[in-house]
C-alpha positions as CSV (number, residue, x, y, z in Angstrom):
1,M,64.9,-46.2,88.8
2,S,63.4,-43.3,88.3
3,T,63.5,-40.6,84.9
4,T,63.5,-37.1,84.9
5,Y,62.1,-34.5,82.0
6,E,63.7,-31.8,81.4
7,P,61.3,-29.2,80.7
8,Y,61.0,-28.1,76.8
9,T,61.9,-25.1,75.4
10,H,60.0,-23.2,72.0
11,P,63.5,-22.4,69.6
12,S,63.9,-18.7,69.3
13,A,62.4,-16.6,66.4
14,G,66.3,-16.3,65.5
15,T,67.4,-20.5,65.9
16,F,65.9,-21.4,62.6
17,G,68.7,-18.0,61.1
18,G,65.0,-16.2,60.2
19,G,66.7,-12.7,61.6
20,G,64.8,-12.8,64.7
21,E,61.2,-11.5,65.8
22,N,61.8,-8.2,64.1
23,D,62.3,-9.3,60.4
24,L,58.8,-11.0,61.5
25,H,57.4,-7.8,61.9
26,E,58.9,-6.4,59.1
27,E,57.8,-8.6,56.3
28,D,54.2,-8.4,57.4
29,S,54.3,-4.2,57.3
30,L,55.5,-4.8,53.2
31,Q,52.8,-2.7,51.1
32,Y,52.3,-4.0,47.6
33,E,51.6,-1.5,45.3
34,P,49.3,-2.1,42.3
35,E,51.8,-3.9,39.0
36,D,50.5,-1.3,36.7
37,R,49.7,2.4,37.5
38,E,49.8,3.0,33.7
39,D,47.0,1.3,33.1
40,S,44.4,3.0,35.7
41,G,45.1,6.7,33.8
42,A,44.5,5.5,30.1
43,G,40.9,5.8,30.8
44,T,41.3,9.4,30.9
45,D,43.0,10.0,28.1
46,E,40.7,8.2,26.1
47,Q,38.1,10.4,27.2
48,E,39.3,13.3,26.1
49,P,39.0,13.2,22.1
50,A,34.9,12.2,23.4
51,D,34.1,15.3,24.8
52,Q,35.6,17.2,22.4
53,N,33.8,16.3,19.9
54,Q,30.5,16.2,22.4
55,G,31.3,20.0,23.1
56,D,31.4,20.5,19.3
57,S,28.6,19.1,18.0
58,A,26.6,20.7,21.2
59,G,27.8,23.8,19.1
60,A,26.8,23.3,16.4
61,K,23.6,24.0,14.1
62,A,20.6,21.4,13.0
63,P,20.4,21.7,8.7
64,S,17.8,23.6,8.1
65,R,15.1,21.6,5.9
66,P,13.9,23.0,3.0
67,G,10.0,24.3,2.6
68,R,8.0,21.7,0.3
69,K,6.6,23.3,-2.8
70,R,2.9,23.2,-3.3
71,S,2.0,21.5,-5.9
72,G,-0.1,23.7,-8.0
73,P,-3.8,22.7,-9.8
74,D,-3.9,19.5,-11.9
75,R,-4.8,21.3,-15.1
76,G,-4.5,18.3,-18.0
77,L,-7.3,16.8,-15.2
78,I,-9.4,20.5,-15.3
79,R,-8.4,20.2,-19.2
80,R,-10.8,16.8,-19.0
81,V,-13.5,17.4,-17.0
82,A,-14.2,20.9,-18.5
83,K,-14.1,18.7,-22.3
84,K,-16.6,15.9,-20.9
85,V,-18.9,18.8,-19.4
86,V,-19.2,20.1,-23.0
87,E,-19.6,16.2,-24.8
88,L,-22.0,15.6,-22.5
89,Q,-24.1,18.7,-22.9
90,E,-23.6,18.5,-26.6
91,A,-24.7,14.6,-26.7
92,D,-27.9,13.3,-27.8
93,E,-30.4,12.6,-25.1
94,Q,-30.5,9.2,-25.4
95,D,-26.8,8.6,-25.6
96,V,-26.8,10.2,-22.1
97,Q,-29.0,7.9,-20.3
98,L,-28.0,4.8,-21.5
99,L,-25.0,6.2,-20.1
100,A,-26.6,6.6,-16.8
101,S,-28.0,3.9,-17.4
102,L,-24.6,1.9,-18.1
103,L,-22.9,3.4,-15.5
104,G,-25.5,4.0,-12.4
105,S,-26.3,7.3,-12.2
106,S,-29.3,7.8,-10.3
107,S,-29.2,11.9,-12.3
108,E,-29.0,12.6,-16.2
109,D,-27.8,16.6,-14.4
110,V,-24.7,16.8,-16.5
111,T,-22.6,17.8,-13.6
112,E,-23.1,14.5,-11.4
113,L,-23.2,12.9,-14.5
114,T,-19.8,14.1,-15.4
115,L,-18.4,12.6,-11.8
116,A,-20.2,9.8,-12.7
117,V,-17.6,9.2,-15.4
118,M,-15.0,10.4,-13.9
119,T,-14.4,7.7,-10.9
120,S,-15.7,5.2,-13.5
121,S,-13.7,1.8,-14.3
122,R,-14.2,-0.5,-17.1
123,G,-16.3,-3.4,-16.0
124,D,-18.9,0.2,-16.0
125,T,-19.4,-0.6,-19.7
126,A,-18.1,-3.5,-20.2
127,A,-21.2,-5.1,-21.5
128,L,-21.6,-2.6,-24.5
129,A,-19.0,-4.8,-25.8
130,D,-21.2,-8.0,-25.0
131,V,-23.5,-6.7,-27.2
132,K,-21.5,-6.4,-29.9
133,E,-19.9,-10.0,-29.6
134,V,-23.7,-10.6,-29.6
135,A,-24.1,-9.7,-32.5
136,E,-21.2,-9.9,-34.7
137,A,-22.8,-13.8,-34.0
138,N,-25.8,-15.8,-35.4
139,E,-28.9,-16.8,-34.1
140,A,-28.0,-20.3,-32.3
141,E,-24.6,-18.9,-31.0
142,R,-25.7,-15.6,-29.8
143,A,-27.7,-18.2,-26.9
144,V,-24.9,-20.3,-26.2
145,Q,-22.9,-17.0,-26.0
146,A,-25.6,-15.6,-23.2
147,L,-25.6,-18.5,-21.6
148,T,-22.0,-19.1,-21.5
149,M,-22.3,-15.0,-19.6
150,G,-22.9,-16.2,-16.5
151,K,-26.2,-14.4,-14.4
152,Q,-24.8,-10.7,-13.8
153,R,-23.3,-10.5,-17.8
154,M,-26.8,-11.5,-19.0
155,K,-28.3,-9.1,-16.8
156,A,-26.4,-6.6,-17.4
157,L,-26.1,-6.9,-21.2
158,W,-30.4,-7.2,-21.5
159,G,-30.4,-4.1,-19.6
160,V,-28.5,-2.1,-22.9
161,L,-30.5,-3.6,-25.2
162,A,-33.9,-2.6,-23.2
163,A,-33.1,0.4,-22.9
164,L,-32.2,0.5,-26.7
165,G,-35.7,-1.4,-27.4
166,A,-34.7,-4.3,-28.5
167,V,-36.0,-6.4,-25.9
168,N,-38.2,-5.9,-23.3
169,A,-38.2,-4.0,-20.6
170,T,-38.3,-7.2,-18.0
171,M,-36.3,-10.2,-17.9
172,P,-37.1,-13.8,-18.1
173,A,-36.1,-15.4,-14.9
174,S,-35.0,-18.3,-16.6
175,D,-32.0,-18.4,-18.0
176,A,-32.9,-20.1,-21.1
177,K,-35.4,-18.3,-21.6
178,A,-33.6,-14.7,-21.4
179,A,-30.7,-16.5,-24.2
180,L,-33.5,-16.9,-26.1
181,A,-34.7,-14.2,-25.9
182,L,-31.5,-12.7,-26.3
183,A,-31.4,-14.6,-29.7
184,G,-33.5,-13.0,-31.3
185,A,-33.0,-9.4,-30.8
186,T,-32.5,-7.8,-33.2
187,I,-29.2,-5.3,-33.2
188,D,-28.4,-3.9,-36.6
189,D,-26.2,-0.6,-37.6
190,A,-27.9,2.3,-36.0
191,V,-28.2,0.1,-33.0
192,I,-23.8,-0.6,-33.0
193,A,-23.2,3.2,-33.9
194,R,-24.9,4.2,-30.9
195,L,-22.8,1.5,-28.3
196,D,-20.3,3.2,-29.9
197,R,-21.8,7.3,-29.5
198,V,-21.9,6.0,-25.6
199,G,-18.8,4.2,-25.2
200,E,-17.0,7.3,-26.1
201,L,-19.0,9.2,-23.9
202,A,-18.4,6.5,-20.8
203,K,-13.7,7.4,-21.9
204,R,-12.5,9.3,-18.7
205,G,-10.6,10.9,-21.6
206,W,-6.9,10.0,-20.5
């Protein structure tokens, strides 16, 4: 028994109701346009005011700065310096010598000493107060005060009393011996008065 097969034929494009081959070509040829055409031009509308502002700022002139006024000389400072020069010129020679020693000035010239006074600090004349403090104590208390001051303050105190002639020029190397020598120094009213005069000369006047 023989079986015969008929050739299979592919159904045409219109068999499934799709409208034929021409309909397929029409769907393939469809072109899609952007959905939001208005959005693409939105950026240009927002940039126009910015461009206009840039044009305005470019044409505007930068505000001019007022010129700085030059400050004149400090009349108060000049007056204080001139007054100090007169004070030093009229001061006692020994007072000027003690002042120069306190301020570490190598010269007793009025100009140099005026400069030293006007640029000094309170610490430069602290030894004057230390001498007054020691003068108010008895001999036993003076030794204790001198030892508690420390080496640097004791040395400055000794320098003032040596300039006044109350102690020897050379300070002992031993702190204990130096403290005993300071305790026995003669510090009378004349010495205190001189310390007050030198203290006034050391003031800068402000």
